[in-house]
C-alpha positions as CSV (number, residue, x, y, z in Angstrom):
1,V,96.0,80.7,96.8
2,A,94.3,83.4,98.8
3,P,93.1,86.1,96.3
4,S,91.8,89.5,97.5
5,T,90.2,90.9,94.4
6,P,87.6,89.5,91.8
7,H,90.3,89.9,89.1
8,D,92.7,87.7,91.1
9,A,90.0,85.2,92.0
10,K,89.3,84.5,88.4
11,G,92.9,84.5,87.3
12,C,94.0,82.3,90.2
13,L,91.2,79.9,89.6
14,L,92.1,79.5,85.9
15,A,95.8,79.0,86.9
16,A,94.8,76.4,89.5
17,I,92.7,74.5,87.0
18,R,95.7,74.3,84.6
19,D,98.0,73.2,87.4
20,D,98.7,69.4,87.5
21,N,99.2,69.5,91.2
22,P,96.5,70.0,93.9
23,V,95.7,73.6,94.7
24,L,93.9,74.8,97.8
25,F,91.8,77.9,96.9
26,V,91.0,80.0,100.0
27,E,88.1,82.3,99.5
28,H,87.3,84.5,102.5
29,R,83.5,85.0,102.9
30,L,84.0,88.8,103.6
31,L,85.2,89.2,100.0
32,H,82.0,87.7,98.5
33,S,80.3,91.1,98.1
34,Q,83.4,92.8,96.7
35,T,83.2,94.1,93.1
36,G,85.9,95.1,90.7
37,P,87.0,94.8,87.1
38,V,87.3,91.2,85.7
39,P,88.3,90.7,82.1
40,E,85.9,88.5,80.1
41,G,88.7,86.8,78.3
42,D,91.0,84.0,79.4
43,Y,93.9,85.0,81.7
44,I,95.8,83.7,84.7
45,V,97.4,85.2,87.8
46,A,100.7,83.5,87.7
47,P,101.6,81.4,90.8
48,G,104.4,82.8,93.0
49,K,104.2,86.5,92.2
50,A,103.1,89.0,94.9
51,R,101.8,92.4,94.0
52,I,102.9,95.7,95.6
53,T,99.5,97.4,95.8
54,V,100.8,100.6,97.3
55,P,104.5,101.6,97.2
56,G,106.0,103.0,100.4
57,E,109.3,103.5,102.4
58,D,108.5,103.5,106.1
59,V,106.9,100.1,106.8
60,T,106.0,97.0,104.9
61,I,102.5,95.6,105.5
62,V,101.5,92.3,104.0
63,G,97.7,91.7,103.9
64,I,96.5,88.2,103.2
65,S,93.1,87.6,101.5
66,Y,90.5,89.9,103.0
67,M,93.1,91.6,105.2
68,Q,94.4,93.3,102.0
69,T,91.2,95.4,102.1
70,E,91.9,96.4,105.8
71,C,95.6,97.1,105.0
72,L,94.7,99.4,102.2
73,R,92.3,101.3,104.6
74,A,95.1,101.4,107.2
75,Q,97.5,102.8,104.5
76,R,95.1,105.8,104.1
77,Y,95.1,106.5,107.8
78,L,98.9,106.2,107.9
79,E,99.3,108.5,104.9
80,Q,97.4,111.2,106.9
81,A,100.0,110.8,109.7
82,G,102.8,111.2,107.2
83,I,103.8,107.5,107.2
84,R,104.4,105.8,103.8
85,A,103.4,102.2,104.1
86,E,104.2,99.7,101.4
87,I,101.3,97.3,101.0
88,I,101.8,93.9,99.5
89,D,99.3,91.3,98.5
90,P,101.0,87.9,98.3
91,I,98.1,86.4,96.3
92,W,99.7,82.9,96.2
93,L,100.8,81.4,99.5
94,S,102.5,78.5,97.8
95,P,104.6,79.2,96.0
96,L,105.1,82.3,98.1
97,D,106.9,85.2,96.6
98,M,109.4,85.9,99.5
99,D,111.7,87.9,97.2
100,T,109.2,90.7,96.8
101,I,108.4,90.8,100.5
102,T,112.0,90.5,101.6
103,E,113.2,93.3,99.2
104,S,110.5,95.6,100.7
105,V,111.5,94.8,104.3
106,E,115.2,95.2,103.4
107,R,114.3,98.9,102.5
108,T,111.9,99.6,105.4
109,G,113.3,97.5,108.2
110,R,109.8,96.9,109.4
111,L,107.2,94.2,108.6
112,I,103.6,93.7,109.7
113,V,101.8,90.6,108.3
114,V,98.0,90.7,108.7
115,D,96.1,87.5,108.2
116,T,92.5,86.3,108.6
117,A,93.8,83.4,110.7
118,W,95.4,82.7,114.0
119,T,98.9,84.1,114.3
120,N,100.6,80.8,115.1
121,C,101.3,78.0,112.5
122,G,99.9,80.0,109.6
123,A,100.9,82.1,106.6
124,A,101.8,85.1,108.7
125,A,104.1,83.1,110.9
126,E,105.8,81.6,107.8
127,I,106.3,85.0,106.2
128,V,107.8,86.6,109.3
129,A,110.1,83.5,109.8
130,G,111.2,83.7,106.1
131,V,112.0,87.4,106.4
132,A,113.9,86.8,109.7
133,E,115.9,84.0,108.2
134,R,116.9,86.0,105.1
135,L,117.5,89.4,106.8
136,G,117.9,88.8,110.5
137,N,121.7,88.8,110.4
138,L,121.9,91.7,107.9
139,R,120.0,94.4,109.7
140,D,117.9,95.3,112.7
141,L,114.3,94.4,112.0
142,R,110.9,95.1,113.6
143,L,108.5,92.3,112.9
144,L,104.8,91.8,113.9
145,R,102.0,89.3,113.1
146,M,98.4,90.4,113.4
147,G,95.5,87.9,113.3
148,F,93.0,86.2,115.5
149,A,93.3,86.0,119.2
150,P,93.9,82.5,120.6
151,T,90.2,81.8,121.0
152,T,87.3,80.3,119.1
153,C,86.0,82.4,116.2
154,P,82.8,84.2,117.2
155,T,79.6,83.8,115.1
156,T,78.0,87.2,115.7
157,P,78.8,90.3,113.7
158,A,79.3,92.4,116.8
159,L,81.9,90.0,118.3
160,E,83.5,89.4,114.9
161,S,84.3,93.1,114.6
162,L,86.4,92.7,117.8
163,F,88.0,89.4,116.6
164,Y,89.3,90.3,113.1
165,P,92.1,92.8,112.7
166,E,90.8,96.1,111.4
167,A,92.3,99.1,109.6
168,R,92.6,101.4,112.7
169,G,94.4,98.8,114.7
170,I,96.7,97.9,111.8
171,A,97.5,101.6,111.3
172,A,98.1,102.1,115.1
173,A,100.5,99.2,115.2
174,A,102.3,100.4,112.1
175,R,102.6,104.0,113.5
176,D,103.9,102.6,116.8
177,M,106.5,100.6,115.0
178,V,107.6,103.5,112.8
179,E,107.7,105.9,115.6
180,G,109.6,103.5,117.9
181,R,106.9,103.1,120.5
182,A,106.5,99.8,122.5
183,D,105.3,96.8,120.5
184,R,101.6,96.3,120.4
185,K,100.0,92.9,120.8
């Protein structure tokens, strides 16, 4: 599980506690200062159900964990450019709600998955592969993963800001994809 909001963090933790199987709870440190509504009562965020945080028609952007915050910022930039991005928060990575993601990409034909991890061998790679397997023979797709460069994670804030994907870069990649420009790396 990789929640992006305080509400989801509590609901996922309660669901994980009740699960008879082991659950790996990924909590990104950049989310620790985030605030938001959290019900006092008992509730769960059910495993295996993603959330469409912003509906859209032009491009599907999946933001994992803290990258959901950057994707929502990117969506606001894209909106100013007349591009309607659908933003999806997968919340649970296993079980992964591929149906919600695939249905969105089937409409948009474009997918960007943004992760706070390296692009190979991670959740972003798995999501892109899953969509390609389900839709690759049905329609022309534009697919992109965004994450860390293949280098060691820096420890200083100045270098971190260059290492993590950020809203303007996500928005630029989405705009290039929608407008048919060359793929960004």
